[in-house]
DRENGU-59167 format. One record per residue (C-alpha): residue number from 1; chain; x, y, z. Coordinates in steps of 0.1 Angstrom, whole numbers, plus 5000, padded with zeros to 4 digits. Example, Ala and Ser with C-alpha at 12.3 -4.5 7.8 and 13.67 -1.06 7.14 Angstrom:
% residues 2
r k 1	c A	xx 5123	yy 4955	zz 5078
r k 2	c A	xx 5137	yy 4989	zz 5071
This chain:
% residues 340
r k 1	c A	xx 7154	yy 3546	zz 6025
r k 2	c A	xx 7137	yy 3572	zz 6004
r k 3	c A	xx 7140	yy 3567	zz 5966
r k 4	c A	xx 7124	yy 3573	zz 5933
r k 5	c A	xx 7111	yy 3540	zz 5919
r k 6	c A	xx 7087	yy 3524	zz 5895
r k 7	c A	xx 7068	yy 3491	zz 5896
r k 8	c A	xx 7060	yy 3488	zz 5859
r k 9	c A	xx 7074	yy 3503	zz 5827
r k 10	c A	xx 7057	yy 3532	zz 5811
r k 11	c A	xx 7057	yy 3570	zz 5809
r k 12	c A	xx 7074	yy 3593	zz 5834
r k 13	c A	xx 7041	yy 3592	zz 5855
r k 14	c A	xx 7050	yy 3556	zz 5866
r k 15	c A	xx 7078	yy 3570	zz 5888
r k 16	c A	xx 7069	yy 3573	zz 5924
r k 17	c A	xx 7088	yy 3587	zz 5954
r k 18	c A	xx 7087	yy 3572	zz 5988
r k 19	c A	xx 7101	yy 3546	zz 6012
r k 20	c A	xx 7116	yy 3513	zz 5998
r k 21	c A	xx 7138	yy 3487	zz 6014
r k 22	c A	xx 7175	yy 3492	zz 6014
r k 23	c A	xx 7191	yy 3472	zz 5985
r k 24	c A	xx 7203	yy 3438	zz 5994
r k 25	c A	xx 7241	yy 3437	zz 5999
r k 26	c A	xx 7251	yy 3407	zz 5980
r k 27	c A	xx 7286	yy 3392	zz 5982
r k 28	c A	xx 7311	yy 3414	zz 5963
r k 29	c A	xx 7289	yy 3445	zz 5966
r k 30	c A	xx 7293	yy 3478	zz 5984
r k 31	c A	xx 7266	yy 3499	zz 5999
r k 32	c A	xx 7270	yy 3535	zz 5987
r k 33	c A	xx 7254	yy 3565	zz 6004
r k 34	c A	xx 7243	yy 3586	zz 5974
r k 35	c A	xx 7252	yy 3623	zz 5973
r k 36	c A	xx 7245	yy 3629	zz 5936
r k 37	c A	xx 7228	yy 3609	zz 5908
r k 38	c A	xx 7227	yy 3620	zz 5872
r k 39	c A	xx 7197	yy 3615	zz 5849
r k 40	c A	xx 7206	yy 3602	zz 5814
r k 41	c A	xx 7184	yy 3597	zz 5783
r k 42	c A	xx 7191	yy 3560	zz 5786
r k 43	c A	xx 7174	yy 3560	zz 5820
r k 44	c A	xx 7142	yy 3570	zz 5802
r k 45	c A	xx 7146	yy 3542	zz 5777
r k 46	c A	xx 7148	yy 3517	zz 5806
r k 47	c A	xx 7118	yy 3532	zz 5824
r k 48	c A	xx 7098	yy 3532	zz 5792
r k 49	c A	xx 7106	yy 3496	zz 5783
r k 50	c A	xx 7121	yy 3506	zz 5750
r k 51	c A	xx 7154	yy 3492	zz 5761
r k 52	c A	xx 7148	yy 3457	zz 5771
r k 53	c A	xx 7167	yy 3446	zz 5803
r k 54	c A	xx 7162	yy 3427	zz 5835
r k 55	c A	xx 7144	yy 3449	zz 5861
r k 56	c A	xx 7137	yy 3441	zz 5898
r k 57	c A	xx 7106	yy 3459	zz 5910
r k 58	c A	xx 7104	yy 3482	zz 5927
r k 59	c A	xx 7131	yy 3494	zz 5903
r k 60	c A	xx 7150	yy 3525	zz 5912
r k 61	c A	xx 7161	yy 3543	zz 5880
r k 62	c A	xx 7195	yy 3559	zz 5874
r k 63	c A	xx 7230	yy 3547	zz 5862
r k 64	c A	xx 7254	yy 3573	zz 5875
r k 65	c A	xx 7262	yy 3579	zz 5911
r k 66	c A	xx 7287	yy 3598	zz 5933
r k 67	c A	xx 7288	yy 3590	zz 5970
r k 68	c A	xx 7306	yy 3575	zz 5999
r k 69	c A	xx 7311	yy 3539	zz 6010
r k 70	c A	xx 7286	yy 3531	zz 6038
r k 71	c A	xx 7291	yy 3494	zz 6042
r k 72	c A	xx 7311	yy 3466	zz 6027
r k 73	c A	xx 7295	yy 3433	zz 6016
r k 74	c A	xx 7310	yy 3399	zz 6020
r k 75	c A	xx 7341	yy 3393	zz 5999
r k 76	c A	xx 7349	yy 3429	zz 5992
r k 77	c A	xx 7386	yy 3436	zz 5998
r k 78	c A	xx 7398	yy 3464	zz 6020
r k 79	c A	xx 7431	yy 3482	zz 6018
r k 80	c A	xx 7449	yy 3497	zz 5988
r k 81	c A	xx 7432	yy 3473	zz 5964
r k 82	c A	xx 7397	yy 3477	zz 5978
r k 83	c A	xx 7375	yy 3501	zz 5997
r k 84	c A	xx 7371	yy 3516	zz 6032
r k 85	c A	xx 7341	yy 3530	zz 6049
r k 86	c A	xx 7338	yy 3567	zz 6039
r k 87	c A	xx 7357	yy 3564	zz 6007
r k 88	c A	xx 7345	yy 3588	zz 5980
r k 89	c A	xx 7334	yy 3567	zz 5950
r k 90	c A	xx 7315	yy 3567	zz 5918
r k 91	c A	xx 7298	yy 3543	zz 5894
r k 92	c A	xx 7280	yy 3545	zz 5860
r k 93	c A	xx 7264	yy 3512	zz 5852
r k 94	c A	xx 7235	yy 3508	zz 5877
r k 95	c A	xx 7198	yy 3507	zz 5872
r k 96	c A	xx 7195	yy 3479	zz 5846
r k 97	c A	xx 7204	yy 3442	zz 5841
r k 98	c A	xx 7191	yy 3434	zz 5876
r k 99	c A	xx 7211	yy 3461	zz 5894
r k 100	c A	xx 7195	yy 3487	zz 5917
r k 101	c A	xx 7194	yy 3523	zz 5904
r k 102	c A	xx 7210	yy 3555	zz 5919
r k 103	c A	xx 7180	yy 3578	zz 5924
r k 104	c A	xx 7179	yy 3569	zz 5961
r k 105	c A	xx 7196	yy 3576	zz 5994
r k 106	c A	xx 7216	yy 3544	zz 5990
r k 107	c A	xx 7225	yy 3519	zz 5963
r k 108	c A	xx 7244	yy 3486	zz 5963
r k 109	c A	xx 7272	yy 3486	zz 5937
r k 110	c A	xx 7292	yy 3455	zz 5926
r k 111	c A	xx 7327	yy 3463	zz 5937
r k 112	c A	xx 7341	yy 3457	zz 5902
r k 113	c A	xx 7318	yy 3484	zz 5889
r k 114	c A	xx 7328	yy 3509	zz 5916
r k 115	c A	xx 7357	yy 3534	zz 5913
r k 116	c A	xx 7375	yy 3557	zz 5936
r k 117	c A	xx 7372	yy 3595	zz 5930
r k 118	c A	xx 7405	yy 3610	zz 5923
r k 119	c A	xx 7424	yy 3626	zz 5952
r k 120	c A	xx 7413	yy 3661	zz 5958
r k 121	c A	xx 7376	yy 3656	zz 5948
r k 122	c A	xx 7350	yy 3651	zz 5974
r k 123	c A	xx 7318	yy 3631	zz 5972
r k 124	c A	xx 7296	yy 3659	zz 5986
r k 125	c A	xx 7285	yy 3693	zz 5976
r k 126	c A	xx 7296	yy 3709	zz 5943
r k 127	c A	xx 7322	yy 3683	zz 5935
r k 128	c A	xx 7296	yy 3655	zz 5936
r k 129	c A	xx 7272	yy 3673	zz 5913
r k 130	c A	xx 7299	yy 3683	zz 5889
r k 131	c A	xx 7314	yy 3648	zz 5887
r k 132	c A	xx 7280	yy 3631	zz 5884
r k 133	c A	xx 7271	yy 3654	zz 5855
r k 134	c A	xx 7300	yy 3642	zz 5833
r k 135	c A	xx 7304	yy 3604	zz 5841
r k 136	c A	xx 7281	yy 3589	zz 5815
r k 137	c A	xx 7292	yy 3613	zz 5787
r k 138	c A	xx 7329	yy 3609	zz 5793
r k 139	c A	xx 7328	yy 3571	zz 5796
r k 140	c A	xx 7306	yy 3568	zz 5765
r k 141	c A	xx 7329	yy 3590	zz 5745
r k 142	c A	xx 7360	yy 3571	zz 5756
r k 143	c A	xx 7346	yy 3537	zz 5746
r k 144	c A	xx 7332	yy 3550	zz 5713
r k 145	c A	xx 7365	yy 3564	zz 5703
r k 146	c A	xx 7390	yy 3539	zz 5717
r k 147	c A	xx 7372	yy 3506	zz 5722
r k 148	c A	xx 7349	yy 3507	zz 5691
r k 149	c A	xx 7365	yy 3531	zz 5666
r k 150	c A	xx 7401	yy 3523	zz 5676
r k 151	c A	xx 7410	yy 3559	zz 5670
r k 152	c A	xx 7448	yy 3565	zz 5664
r k 153	c A	xx 7470	yy 3596	zz 5666
r k 154	c A	xx 7470	yy 3615	zz 5633
r k 155	c A	xx 7436	yy 3602	zz 5622
r k 156	c A	xx 7407	yy 3625	zz 5613
r k 157	c A	xx 7375	yy 3622	zz 5632
r k 158	c A	xx 7341	yy 3639	zz 5626
r k 159	c A	xx 7321	yy 3646	zz 5658
r k 160	c A	xx 7285	yy 3656	zz 5653
r k 161	c A	xx 7268	yy 3673	zz 5682
r k 162	c A	xx 7301	yy 3684	zz 5696
r k 163	c A	xx 7287	yy 3709	zz 5720
r k 164	c A	xx 7266	yy 3683	zz 5738
r k 165	c A	xx 7278	yy 3662	zz 5768
r k 166	c A	xx 7290	yy 3632	zz 5748
r k 167	c A	xx 7302	yy 3653	zz 5719
r k 168	c A	xx 7323	yy 3676	zz 5741
r k 169	c A	xx 7338	yy 3647	zz 5759
r k 170	c A	xx 7346	yy 3631	zz 5726
r k 171	c A	xx 7362	yy 3662	zz 5713
r k 172	c A	xx 7384	yy 3666	zz 5743
r k 173	c A	xx 7395	yy 3630	zz 5742
r k 174	c A	xx 7401	yy 3629	zz 5705
r k 175	c A	xx 7424	yy 3659	zz 5706
r k 176	c A	xx 7442	yy 3644	zz 5736
r k 177	c A	xx 7447	yy 3613	zz 5716
r k 178	c A	xx 7464	yy 3632	zz 5688
r k 179	c A	xx 7436	yy 3631	zz 5663
r k 180	c A	xx 7424	yy 3659	zz 5641
r k 181	c A	xx 7388	yy 3667	zz 5649
r k 182	c A	xx 7361	yy 3683	zz 5627
r k 183	c A	xx 7329	yy 3692	zz 5646
r k 184	c A	xx 7294	yy 3703	zz 5640
r k 185	c A	xx 7272	yy 3722	zz 5665
r k 186	c A	xx 7249	yy 3752	zz 5666
r k 187	c A	xx 7265	yy 3784	zz 5654
r k 188	c A	xx 7266	yy 3797	zz 5690
r k 189	c A	xx 7290	yy 3768	zz 5699
r k 190	c A	xx 7314	yy 3769	zz 5670
r k 191	c A	xx 7339	yy 3791	zz 5688
r k 192	c A	xx 7338	yy 3768	zz 5719
r k 193	c A	xx 7346	yy 3738	zz 5697
r k 194	c A	xx 7375	yy 3756	zz 5682
r k 195	c A	xx 7387	yy 3765	zz 5717
r k 196	c A	xx 7386	yy 3729	zz 5727
r k 197	c A	xx 7409	yy 3720	zz 5699
r k 198	c A	xx 7388	yy 3713	zz 5668
r k 199	c A	xx 7406	yy 3717	zz 5636
r k 200	c A	xx 7374	yy 3729	zz 5619
r k 201	c A	xx 7340	yy 3736	zz 5634
r k 202	c A	xx 7308	yy 3739	zz 5614
r k 203	c A	xx 7272	yy 3751	zz 5620
r k 204	c A	xx 7250	yy 3720	zz 5613
r k 205	c A	xx 7221	yy 3744	zz 5604
r k 206	c A	xx 7240	yy 3760	zz 5575
r k 207	c A	xx 7223	yy 3756	zz 5542
r k 208	c A	xx 7256	yy 3746	zz 5527
r k 209	c A	xx 7265	yy 3722	zz 5554
r k 210	c A	xx 7273	yy 3692	zz 5532
r k 211	c A	xx 7296	yy 3712	zz 5509
r k 212	c A	xx 7313	yy 3728	zz 5539
r k 213	c A	xx 7319	yy 3694	zz 5555
r k 214	c A	xx 7333	yy 3681	zz 5522
r k 215	c A	xx 7357	yy 3711	zz 5522
r k 216	c A	xx 7367	yy 3707	zz 5558
r k 217	c A	xx 7374	yy 3670	zz 5555
r k 218	c A	xx 7395	yy 3675	zz 5524
r k 219	c A	xx 7415	yy 3703	zz 5541
r k 220	c A	xx 7420	yy 3687	zz 5575
r k 221	c A	xx 7428	yy 3652	zz 5563
r k 222	c A	xx 7449	yy 3664	zz 5533
r k 223	c A	xx 7424	yy 3647	zz 5509
r k 224	c A	xx 7424	yy 3613	zz 5527
r k 225	c A	xx 7389	yy 3614	zz 5542
r k 226	c A	xx 7374	yy 3606	zz 5575
r k 227	c A	xx 7389	yy 3578	zz 5595
r k 228	c A	xx 7361	yy 3579	zz 5621
r k 229	c A	xx 7326	yy 3593	zz 5619
r k 230	c A	xx 7309	yy 3599	zz 5653
r k 231	c A	xx 7274	yy 3614	zz 5653
r k 232	c A	xx 7262	yy 3620	zz 5689
r k 233	c A	xx 7232	yy 3641	zz 5682
r k 234	c A	xx 7210	yy 3615	zz 5665
r k 235	c A	xx 7209	yy 3636	zz 5632
r k 236	c A	xx 7223	yy 3608	zz 5610
r k 237	c A	xx 7231	yy 3613	zz 5573
r k 238	c A	xx 7247	yy 3580	zz 5565
r k 239	c A	xx 7249	yy 3587	zz 5528
r k 240	c A	xx 7270	yy 3617	zz 5534
r k 241	c A	xx 7291	yy 3599	zz 5561
r k 242	c A	xx 7299	yy 3570	zz 5538
r k 243	c A	xx 7308	yy 3594	zz 5510
r k 244	c A	xx 7333	yy 3612	zz 5532
r k 245	c A	xx 7349	yy 3580	zz 5546
r k 246	c A	xx 7386	yy 3572	zz 5540
r k 247	c A	xx 7398	yy 3538	zz 5531
r k 248	c A	xx 7388	yy 3515	zz 5561
r k 249	c A	xx 7369	yy 3544	zz 5577
r k 250	c A	xx 7347	yy 3536	zz 5607
r k 251	c A	xx 7312	yy 3549	zz 5614
r k 252	c A	xx 7301	yy 3544	zz 5650
r k 253	c A	xx 7263	yy 3544	zz 5654
r k 254	c A	xx 7256	yy 3554	zz 5690
r k 255	c A	xx 7225	yy 3576	zz 5690
r k 256	c A	xx 7190	yy 3579	zz 5675
r k 257	c A	xx 7169	yy 3550	zz 5687
r k 258	c A	xx 7144	yy 3555	zz 5659
r k 259	c A	xx 7169	yy 3563	zz 5631
r k 260	c A	xx 7160	yy 3548	zz 5597
r k 261	c A	xx 7187	yy 3560	zz 5574
r k 262	c A	xx 7195	yy 3540	zz 5543
r k 263	c A	xx 7232	yy 3530	zz 5537
r k 264	c A	xx 7249	yy 3532	zz 5503
r k 265	c A	xx 7263	yy 3497	zz 5506
r k 266	c A	xx 7283	yy 3497	zz 5475
r k 267	c A	xx 7303	yy 3528	zz 5485
r k 268	c A	xx 7307	yy 3514	zz 5520
r k 269	c A	xx 7322	yy 3480	zz 5511
r k 270	c A	xx 7344	yy 3492	zz 5483
r k 271	c A	xx 7361	yy 3514	zz 5508
r k 272	c A	xx 7365	yy 3486	zz 5533
r k 273	c A	xx 7343	yy 3508	zz 5555
r k 274	c A	xx 7323	yy 3497	zz 5584
r k 275	c A	xx 7293	yy 3508	zz 5605
r k 276	c A	xx 7295	yy 3496	zz 5641
r k 277	c A	xx 7267	yy 3499	zz 5667
r k 278	c A	xx 7277	yy 3510	zz 5702
r k 279	c A	xx 7256	yy 3512	zz 5733
r k 280	c A	xx 7274	yy 3516	zz 5766
r k 281	c A	xx 7248	yy 3493	zz 5782
r k 282	c A	xx 7267	yy 3464	zz 5765
r k 283	c A	xx 7301	yy 3474	zz 5778
r k 284	c A	xx 7319	yy 3447	zz 5798
r k 285	c A	xx 7332	yy 3452	zz 5833
r k 286	c A	xx 7367	yy 3454	zz 5818
r k 287	c A	xx 7356	yy 3480	zz 5792
r k 288	c A	xx 7340	yy 3501	zz 5820
r k 289	c A	xx 7371	yy 3498	zz 5841
r k 290	c A	xx 7393	yy 3511	zz 5813
r k 291	c A	xx 7369	yy 3539	zz 5807
r k 292	c A	xx 7369	yy 3548	zz 5844
r k 293	c A	xx 7407	yy 3551	zz 5844
r k 294	c A	xx 7404	yy 3575	zz 5815
r k 295	c A	xx 7376	yy 3594	zz 5831
r k 296	c A	xx 7395	yy 3598	zz 5864
r k 297	c A	xx 7425	yy 3611	zz 5845
r k 298	c A	xx 7403	yy 3638	zz 5829
r k 299	c A	xx 7387	yy 3646	zz 5863
r k 300	c A	xx 7421	yy 3648	zz 5879
r k 301	c A	xx 7433	yy 3675	zz 5855
r k 302	c A	xx 7400	yy 3693	zz 5853
r k 303	c A	xx 7394	yy 3686	zz 5816
r k 304	c A	xx 7357	yy 3677	zz 5821
r k 305	c A	xx 7330	yy 3703	zz 5827
r k 306	c A	xx 7293	yy 3700	zz 5822
r k 307	c A	xx 7273	yy 3731	zz 5812
r k 308	c A	xx 7239	yy 3741	zz 5824
r k 309	c A	xx 7236	yy 3716	zz 5852
r k 310	c A	xx 7201	yy 3715	zz 5868
r k 311	c A	xx 7200	yy 3702	zz 5904
r k 312	c A	xx 7167	yy 3686	zz 5916
r k 313	c A	xx 7158	yy 3666	zz 5947
r k 314	c A	xx 7152	yy 3629	zz 5944
r k 315	c A	xx 7115	yy 3636	zz 5946
r k 316	c A	xx 7119	yy 3654	zz 5912
r k 317	c A	xx 7129	yy 3623	zz 5893
r k 318	c A	xx 7096	yy 3621	zz 5874
r k 319	c A	xx 7099	yy 3657	zz 5864
r k 320	c A	xx 7134	yy 3651	zz 5852
r k 321	c A	xx 7123	yy 3623	zz 5830
r k 322	c A	xx 7095	yy 3644	zz 5816
r k 323	c A	xx 7118	yy 3672	zz 5808
r k 324	c A	xx 7143	yy 3650	zz 5791
r k 325	c A	xx 7117	yy 3634	zz 5769
r k 326	c A	xx 7101	yy 3667	zz 5760
r k 327	c A	xx 7135	yy 3681	zz 5750
r k 328	c A	xx 7131	yy 3711	zz 5773
r k 329	c A	xx 7164	yy 3705	zz 5791
r k 330	c A	xx 7196	yy 3720	zz 5778
r k 331	c A	xx 7224	yy 3705	zz 5798
r k 332	c A	xx 7224	yy 3679	zz 5826
r k 333	c A	xx 7200	yy 3670	zz 5854
r k 334	c A	xx 7215	yy 3658	zz 5887
r k 335	c A	xx 7194	yy 3645	zz 5915
r k 336	c A	xx 7204	yy 3650	zz 5952
r k 337	c A	xx 7189	yy 3634	zz 5983
r k 338	c A	xx 7168	yy 3657	zz 6004
r k 339	c A	xx 7180	yy 3663	zz 6040
r k 340	c A	xx 7164	yy 3639	zz 6065
């Protein structure tokens, strides 16, 4: 098959494009014909070696895939509880921990990490690209809010970077859960955040941002404080976050690989507050399945939409990684196999 791949970790230039063997179809795995594969920032961490994980060279990068079932491996159930040839499917935990990636014509997905697309969505054309563009963000947001933060209806949550992929997905899901959301974004996206249900939306570039956030938290939470603080942009201000926490408030640290913020420990522990790290790479199969159920519900009712999706051929994988690391991409990159 044709694939993007690398044989050693390093910069984007280590990615090659060419012919590699089809991935081995181990017991319990499904061969998926790829129609769309998203490129995520975490893919660049794996390729660069900054996220340590088991790789099998030649390693195909990529976590997210939309495609169709091409072949069933041994011990994969068929019927209502399993898969059939041609089923439209998706997965979002490939390309690390010894698993093949998705930037290829085919990938072999463990059946317990593979999910059916909701009825009415196709694994080709525009549907495939649109779905691939939101998988990572939506699943990440779900697990951050519900698995790690244990968000409850009526609580107040701050979502930084709310106009980005993860931030938007978090805002949509927080509002759906009955929480009150305060967001930060660029000024151009403030109205969009309000339209998605934010109770207050702030411009993070404002000179008076800290004071404005204090005021918004007091107003929206009726003086209680933040139950959950979720910064998706990597612009951490942990001192401010701890100051705004309510009793037993939770800070979820989930972005900013090089972040070095200091923590006002006294203020944190006297509030029974907590800071919890979260990387979706550590999610269990059960966690991912729960997230997949939530993602499919959002896909089914049309609540998830990626903005500014750039579509590139598989041969453009190295360019996609270069653009992500340079910060020149505003939106999502999705790779599609070239026609044979």
